KEPA-635930 format. One line per 3 residues: for each residue x, y, z of C-alpha. Coordinates in pm, 1 decimal, padded with zeros to 6 digits. Layout:
BEGIN
X Y Z | ... $
This chain:
BEGIN
-00000.5 -00000.2 00001.1 | 00137.5 00339.2 -00100.3 | 00204.1 00565.5 00192.9 $
00044.0 00907.3 00174.9 | 00197.9 01231.5 00290.2 | 00285.7 01270.2 00654.9 $
00021.5 01439.3 00873.9 | 00255.0 01728.2 00955.7 | 00324.6 01795.8 00584.2 $
-00044.8 01773.6 00493.6 | -00140.7 02012.5 00771.9 | 00129.2 02258.7 00666.2 $
00006.8 02247.5 00305.6 | -00354.4 02298.4 00413.3 | -00257.9 02585.5 00641.7 $
-00061.5 02754.3 00362.6 | -00351.4 02718.0 00119.5 | -00587.9 02867.7 00379.0 $
-00359.2 03157.2 00470.9 | -00338.5 03277.5 00110.2 | -00703.6 03391.9 00074.8 $
-00700.4 03534.7 00429.9 | -00394.0 03747.9 00361.0 | -00547.9 03876.9 00038.6 $
-00870.2 03968.7 00219.9 | -00678.0 04148.8 00495.6 | -00474.0 04333.5 00233.8 $
-00799.0 04455.9 00074.1 | -00991.3 04537.9 00392.1 | -00721.4 04729.4 00582.4 $
-00697.9 05017.1 00329.2 | -01077.8 05031.5 00309.8 | -01097.8 05068.6 00687.3 $
-00822.5 05329.0 00710.2 | -00912.3 05555.3 00416.6 | -01266.5 05690.7 00392.2 $
-01205.8 05826.4 00043.1 | -01174.1 05473.2 -00093.4 | -01506.9 05369.5 00056.2 $
-01678.3 05682.2 -00077.9 | -01539.4 05616.4 -00426.9 | -01662.5 05257.9 -00414.5 $
-02005.4 05374.4 -00287.6 | -02039.4 05622.9 -00575.0 | -01942.1 05353.4 -00825.3 $
-02199.6 05110.2 -00685.2 | -02465.3 05384.9 -00676.7 | -02407.1 05472.1 -01039.8 $
-02500.8 05110.6 -01127.2 | -02775.0 05038.8 -00872.2 | -02973.4 05364.8 -00876.3 $
-03075.5 05347.1 -01245.5 | -03182.3 04983.3 -01200.3 | -03381.7 05055.4 -00881.3 $
-03557.9 05391.6 -00932.0 | -03758.3 05343.6 -00609.4 | -03448.3 05325.0 -00388.5 $
-03517.2 05668.8 -00240.6 | -03881.9 05592.7 -00150.2 | -03895.7 05225.2 -00047.5 $
-03611.7 05107.0 00164.8 | -03725.4 04752.8 00240.8 | -03778.0 04643.8 -00125.3 $
-03443.1 04800.3 -00209.4 | -03265.7 04604.6 00059.8 | -03446.8 04287.4 -00047.9 $
-03348.0 04321.0 -00414.2 | -02989.0 04424.3 -00345.0 | -02933.8 04167.7 -00070.8 $
-03086.9 03884.7 -00270.1 | -02876.5 03973.3 -00572.1 | -02558.7 03971.9 -00364.5 $
-02653.5 03638.5 -00206.7 | -02738.0 03476.5 -00541.0 | -02416.0 03590.8 -00710.7 $
-02203.9 03491.7 -00410.9 | -02370.9 03148.0 -00391.4 | -02317.4 03078.8 -00762.0 $
-01950.9 03184.4 -00749.1 | -01889.0 02976.6 -00435.1 | -02043.5 02669.7 -00598.1 $
-01790.0 02694.1 -00880.8 | -01496.9 02660.8 -00639.8 | -01628.4 02379.0 -00422.2 $
-01727.1 02016.0 -00479.3 | -02056.2 01945.5 -00295.7 | -02002.6 01568.3 -00300.1 $
-01662.6 01599.3 -00130.2 | -01814.5 01832.3 00126.5 | -02096.9 01589.5 00200.2 $
-01851.9 01300.1 00223.6 | -01625.8 01491.7 00462.0 | -01923.3 01595.9 00677.6 $
-02042.5 01234.0 00690.9 | -01699.1 01104.1 00791.4 | -01660.3 01369.0 01062.7 $
-02005.2 01287.6 01196.8 | -01934.0 00914.3 01209.5 | -01599.3 00964.7 01383.9 $
-01757.4 01192.6 01643.9 | -02034.6 00937.8 01702.3 | -01781.7 00654.6 01742.3 $
-01574.3 00863.2 01983.0 | -01876.2 00944.2 02202.6 | -01969.3 00575.3 02210.4 $
-01612.1 00474.5 02301.5 | -01603.3 00734.8 02576.5 | -01926.0 00600.3 02722.2 $
-01780.7 00247.9 02714.9 | -01443.1 00375.0 02847.2 | -01260.0 00214.1 02557.6 $
-00934.4 00413.5 02563.7 | -00781.5 00232.9 02264.5 | -01080.5 00314.3 02050.1 $
-01086.4 00677.3 02168.3 | -00720.1 00722.8 02075.7 | -00786.1 00568.1 01733.5 $
-01077.1 00809.2 01671.0 | -00857.8 01102.5 01779.7 | -00595.1 00990.5 01531.8 $
-00859.8 00983.5 01258.2 | -00969.4 01334.6 01349.0 | -00610.1 01456.1 01322.3 $
-00584.6 01291.5 00980.0 | -00906.2 01465.2 00868.7 | -00791.5 01808.2 00983.6 $
-00583.6 01893.3 00673.5 | -00876.8 01803.7 00448.0 | -01111.5 02021.0 00656.5 $
-00874.3 02314.8 00637.3 | -00837.8 02269.5 00261.7 | -01216.5 02280.5 00219.6 $
-01237.3 02597.7 00428.5 | -00972.1 02751.3 00207.0 | -01178.4 02660.4 -00100.3 $
-01485.4 02826.1 00052.0 | -01290.5 03143.1 00130.4 | -01135.8 03168.3 -00213.8 $
-01448.0 03316.6 -00383.3 | -01448.3 03601.3 -00131.3 | -01121.2 03723.5 -00284.3 $
-01320.2 03813.5 -00595.7 | -01642.5 03936.9 -00436.2 | -01521.2 04126.9 -00128.4 $
-01461.5 04450.4 -00319.8 | -01809.1 04450.4 -00475.1 | -01975.2 04357.9 -00145.1 $
-01798.3 04639.9 00040.1 | -01896.5 04884.1 -00237.0 | -02264.9 04786.7 -00216.8 $
-02265.4 04795.6 00163.4 | -02102.6 05137.8 00159.4 | -02371.8 05264.9 -00080.1 $
-02645.9 05118.3 00141.6 | -02494.0 05280.4 00454.3 | -02490.5 05622.1 00285.2 $
-02843.4 05568.8 00151.5 | -02968.1 05492.3 00502.8 | -02825.1 05818.8 00633.6 $
-02984.0 06018.2 00346.6 | -03317.5 05833.7 00342.4 | -03636.1 06038.8 00386.9 $
-03718.6 05856.4 00714.4 | -03485.6 05715.1 00971.7 | -03692.6 05416.5 01088.6 $
-03901.3 05126.3 00970.9 | -04227.2 05004.7 01127.5 | -04234.9 04651.5 01265.0 $
-04499.0 04458.7 01463.9 | -04292.7 04476.8 01781.2 | -04157.2 04829.6 01720.9 $
-04351.9 05092.4 01524.4 | -04044.1 05313.2 01488.4 | -03738.6 05091.4 01464.1 $
-03444.4 05312.7 01375.6 | -03212.4 05199.1 01099.5 | -02906.0 05262.1 01312.6 $
-03028.9 05090.7 01626.2 | -02784.8 04823.3 01735.4 | -02897.5 04461.9 01722.5 $
-02731.3 04262.6 02002.0 | -02486.4 04554.8 02044.7 | -02304.1 04447.6 01725.1 $
-02451.0 04570.3 01394.1 | -02716.5 04825.1 01296.0 | -03077.8 04732.5 01226.9 $
-03061.9 04782.6 00850.9 | -02796.4 04508.7 00827.5 | -03026.2 04278.0 01028.7 $
-03305.9 04348.0 00780.6 | -03066.1 04271.6 00494.7 | -02972.2 03937.0 00651.9 $
-03329.0 03829.8 00731.1 | -03450.9 03907.0 00378.6 | -03158.6 03775.8 00173.1 $
-03035.6 03472.6 00369.5 | -03344.3 03249.8 00306.7 | -03331.0 03305.5 -00068.3 $
-02956.7 03236.8 -00076.0 | -03011.0 02917.3 00121.7 | -03280.1 02798.3 -00120.7 $
-03060.3 02868.0 -00422.1 | -02762.3 02697.1 -00262.0 | -02972.4 02382.5 -00197.1 $
-03101.5 02367.9 -00552.3 | -02751.7 02413.9 -00695.1 | -02621.6 02130.2 -00476.5 $
-02908.1 01900.2 -00581.9 | -02837.9 01969.4 -00948.0 | -02464.1 01911.9 -00905.1 $
-02529.1 01587.8 -00716.4 | -02736.7 01465.1 -01008.2 | -02474.0 01544.5 -01273.2 $
-02168.0 01452.1 -01069.1 | -01943.7 01192.2 -01244.9 | -01928.9 00966.1 -00939.2 $
-02309.3 00963.0 -00911.4 | -02353.9 00892.9 -01283.3 | -02092.4 00614.4 -01277.9 $
-02237.3 00474.9 -00949.9 | -01883.9 00432.9 -00812.9 | -01807.6 00425.0 -00441.1 $
-01597.4 00704.0 -00292.3 | -01258.0 00565.3 -00178.7 | -01168.0 00601.9 00186.9 $
-00791.4 00656.9 00229.6 | -00795.2 00622.9 00610.1 | -00929.1 00269.9 00643.2 $
-00581.8 00132.2 00714.0 | -00589.2 00315.2 01048.7 | -00883.5 00103.4 01162.4 $
-00720.5 -00231.9 01087.8 | -00629.9 -00439.6 01390.7 | -00280.8 -00579.7 01432.1 $
-00282.4 -00944.9 01324.0 | -00184.9 -01195.5 01592.6 | 00102.6 -01433.7 01537.2 $
00009.4 -01769.6 01396.3 | 00010.6 -02055.4 01646.1 | 00270.3 -02332.4 01599.7 $
00154.1 -02659.6 01453.8 | 00076.0 -02967.2 01663.3 | 00415.5 -03130.8 01600.6 $
00599.9 -02826.9 01730.6 | 00375.9 -02807.4 02036.3 | 00434.1 -03175.9 02119.3 $
00810.6 -03143.3 02086.8 | 00803.3 -02835.0 02303.9 | 00603.5 -03013.8 02573.4 $
00847.8 -03304.8 02571.5 | 01139.1 -03065.9 02598.7 | 00986.4 -02858.1 02876.8 $
00864.8 -03144.5 03095.3 | 00580.7 -03146.3 03341.2 | 00729.8 -02899.0 03583.3 $
00754.5 -02619.6 03321.0 | 00425.8 -02686.3 03152.4 | 00235.1 -02750.1 03475.2 $
00049.3 -03046.9 03322.6 | 00061.7 -03285.1 03616.1 | -00133.9 -03615.1 03584.5 $
-00442.5 -03606.8 03801.6 | -00617.1 -03939.5 03742.8 | -00484.8 -04280.6 03857.6 $
-00456.2 -04406.5 03498.3 | -00230.6 -04111.1 03404.9 | 00011.7 -04174.1 03688.1 $
00320.7 -04377.4 03614.0 | 00356.3 -04702.2 03803.6 | 00729.5 -04653.9 03838.7 $
00911.8 -04379.9 04015.9 | 01006.0 -04295.0 04369.8 | 00682.2 -04387.5 04544.1 $
00691.9 -04353.1 04922.4 | 00518.2 -04696.2 04974.5 | 00671.9 -04999.9 05154.9 $
00670.7 -05332.7 04963.8 | 00441.7 -05611.4 05090.8 | 00572.9 -05859.9 05344.8 $
00741.7 -06164.0 05202.9 | 00516.3 -06470.1 05191.7 | 00191.3 -06274.1 05182.5 $
-00091.3 -06448.2 05003.5 | -00435.0 -06331.8 04890.2 | -00705.6 -06442.4 05134.4 $
-00951.7 -06464.3 04845.9 | -00767.6 -06664.0 04577.3 | -00444.4 -06762.3 04748.7 $
-00223.1 -06585.5 04489.9 | 00122.8 -06466.8 04593.2 | 00130.3 -06180.7 04337.8 $
00074.8 -05909.6 04594.9 | 00150.4 -05537.1 04568.2 | 00095.7 -05240.5 04793.8 $
-00117.0 -04944.2 04685.2 | -00038.4 -04580.0 04752.1 | -00295.1 -04581.8 05030.8 $
-00096.1 -04854.0 05216.4 | -00333.3 -05144.0 05142.0 | -00232.3 -05479.3 04995.3 $
-00369.6 -05565.5 04652.4 | -00391.1 -05898.5 04469.2 | -00281.9 -05863.2 04109.2 $
-00502.6 -06161.5 04006.1 | -00840.0 -06092.5 04161.7 | -00771.2 -05724.7 04252.3 $
-00880.0 -05781.8 04610.6 | -00754.1 -05524.5 04860.7 | -00701.1 -05568.0 05237.9 $
-00482.3 -05451.6 05515.8 $
């Protein structure tokens, strides 16, 4: 079996592939945060495109946010689907879920060997997980500038809008700049609530279509699992054959093997038995035979009729 790359090398490669998009995004966002003129220029550029398309942007804020937010979400979802493989993502999610389930079960049973094996599998899956995160962040390198431009235009439009609030069932005058959970203004919350469901629906339909036309699905081929060798148990050594075992028992003897004879038939008749021989001239009282021997219990025994007496 061909050995794959070492875990340390794979993790380093995944980390380097993930750091590339992050560094590019930081390099783009830092100047935008430090220089207001750049954000204003991007806002004017986005406004020159959006305002002719949405002539009601100065009268109806909610429909404007819905159209703009949904458009951003649709374009971002389509671009992200071009850089990712949904079948690989589903396979990785399934593997991670199974490993977590097996680890919880091993922890409940206090099987330390199995827990360590599942932890090793998680470490082996970490480079693949980081590589997938890097693939998901790569589209943002191309869309971050347009998203910041549109958000800058929306922020300026909120400040210049004819009213500064929107009416909701729980708040008749909910200000656009009120903070939601002390983090972001209310108009961003309205953008998220109106655009996220549509983006989720489009993302699901794109994944279903790509599942259907995926080459592995069409060919009906199983997805190979490269980490199965980590679950294999170490094979035990083969036992020696019967001839080897017999010769070993003869060589070791009864004291080493511990196989002492227990029944009377297994005991040897010879040997250093602590039993006195019968008296000379003893005869059997039953048959009169002189072939007399003494048992280990101290009794006399006739070898002809097997009669025992003292």
